[in-house]
C-alpha positions in Angstrom: 0.0 -0.2 0.1 2.8 2.7 1.0 4.8 1.4 -1.9 1.9 2.3 -4.5 1.2 5.4 -2.4 -2.3 4.5 -1.9 -4.3 5.8 1.1 -6.9 3.8 3.0 -9.3 5.7 1.1 -7.9 4.9 -2.2 -7.3 1.3 -1.4 -11.0 1.1 -0.3 -12.1 2.0 -3.6 -9.7 -0.4 -5.3 -10.9 -3.5 -3.2 -14.4 -2.1 -3.3 -14.9 -2.2 0.6 -15.8 0.7 2.8 -13.1 2.8 4.8 -13.9 1.2 7.9 -13.6 -2.4 6.7 -10.2 -1.3 5.1 -9.0 -0.1 8.3 -10.1 -3.2 10.0 -8.2 -5.2 7.3 -5.1 -3.2 8.0 -5.4 -3.8 11.7 -6.0 -7.5 11.1 -9.6 -7.4 12.3 -11.0 -8.3 8.8 -10.2 -11.7 7.6 -9.4 -12.2 4.0 -11.7 -14.5 2.2 -11.8 -15.5 -1.6 -13.3 -12.5 -2.9 -11.3 -10.0 -0.8 -8.3 -11.9 -1.8 -9.0 -11.8 -5.4 -9.6 -7.9 -5.0 -6.3 -7.5 -3.2 -4.5 -9.4 -5.8 -5.8 -6.9 -8.5 -5.2 -3.9 -6.4 -1.7 -4.7 -5.1 -0.3 -7.5 -6.9 0.4 -11.1 -6.1 -2.1 -14.0 -6.6 -5.1 -14.2 -4.5 -3.6 -17.8 -3.1 -0.7 -15.5 -1.6 -3.3 -13.3 0.2 -5.2 -16.5 1.4 -1.8 -17.9 2.7 -0.9 -14.6 4.5 -4.3 -14.7 6.3 -4.0 -18.3 7.3 -0.5 -17.5 8.7 -1.5 -14.3 10.4 -4.2 -16.2 12.2 -2.1 -19.1 13.2 0.5 -16.8 14.5 -2.2 -14.7 16.3 -3.2 -18.0 18.0 0.4 -19.1 18.8 1.0 -15.9 20.5 -2.3 -15.7 22.6 -1.9 -19.1 23.9 1.9 -19.5 25.0 3.4 -22.6 26.7 2.3 -21.9 30.4 5.0 -24.1 32.0 7.7 -26.7 31.3 7.1 -30.1 32.1 9.3 -32.1 34.5 11.1 -33.8 31.4 11.6 -30.3 29.7 13.2 -28.8 32.8 15.5 -32.0 33.1 16.4 -31.6 29.6 17.1 -28.0 29.8 19.0 -28.3 33.1 21.6 -30.6 31.1 22.6 -27.6 28.9 26.6 -26.9 29.2 25.9 -23.5 29.9 29.7 -22.5 30.7 30.5 -23.9 27.4 27.6 -22.2 25.5 28.8 -19.0 27.1 32.2 -19.5 26.3 31.4 -20.1 22.5 29.4 -16.7 22.6 26.0 -18.3 22.2 24.4 -15.8 24.6 26.2 -12.8 26.6 
C-alpha cells in the first residue's frame, strides 16, 4: 500500500469495501476471504492464493501468541538443566 502510494480511502475504492472495513483489514480485524483476496490481488499484486496464505499464517501466529506455553514439564526442565551453560557462554551463544 505504501509502496504504491495508496491512502486507505484509495485502497478501499480499489478493493470495493468501505474505509472502515479497509482499516479493519489493515489492523488484522477483517479476515481475508476468497473474494477479498482476488480484489487485493488486483489492487496490490501477488496472487489471491498469496493473500489467502498470508491470512492463514497471520491467524495461526495470533493463535500461537495468544496461547503461550504456560509451563515446562518436568522432562523439559530436566533436559534444559543438562545444557552446558558455561561452554555455551564461552562460545558466545549468549552474553
